C-alpha positions, 0 to 999 in steps of 0.5 A: 186207883188208877193213874194216867197221863202226866201223872203217871209218867211223873209218878214212874219218874219220881219212883225210879229216882227214889230207888236210883238216888236215895237207894244208893245214898242210903247204902253207901253210908250204911256200909261206910262203918264196916269200911272204916273199922276193916281199914279200907280208905279207898273204899271209903273215898268211894263210899264218900263220892257215892254218898255225896252225888246221890244225896244231891241226886235226890233233889230231883225226887224232891222236884218230882214230887212236888210236881205230883202234889201240883198235879194231883187234881187232874182235870178238876183243877184243884189239887187233891193234895198240898204243900201245907198237908201234914204228910207233905210238910213233914216229907220235906222236913224228913228229907232236909234233915237226911240231906244235911246229915249226910252231906255236912256229917257223913261225907266229911267223916267218910273223908276224914276216916280215909285220910286217918286211915292213909296216914296210919291213924286210928279212925274207928271213932268215927264209925260210930258217927257215920253210923248214927248219922247215916242211921238217922238218915236211913230213918228219915228216908223209912218214915218219908216212905210211910207218909207217902203211903198212909198220907196222914192228914189227907 
């Protein structure tokens, strides 16, 4: 399939935000348990900031993806894809799950672990929470990519 015009431009921007927003968010969350176990408070503060900033930036990915759905029909006037299709709806749900896990579980746990390490306390118990929530978020991102490629129900 060949893409052109506005659709191609928005698709490129969408894919760039996947690489440069989703990617860093996922990686920062996934390396955090190692920092907890190694007692690296400063590294945890950095990964908490990275996780938070880049997770918020994924809103741009969703906006661009929504634009792609809206302009998918090109000049026909009828969109090829719609918000009610299974792959689109599931993608929104999975994105929301990933964002909630990262912002409400992972980032606070990263910050708490950093504080505990700086206070000389054991923070190893938080490594599991960070790893589990970050892992589920990573599975959500992966499932979204699979949905984008195969488009079930389209």
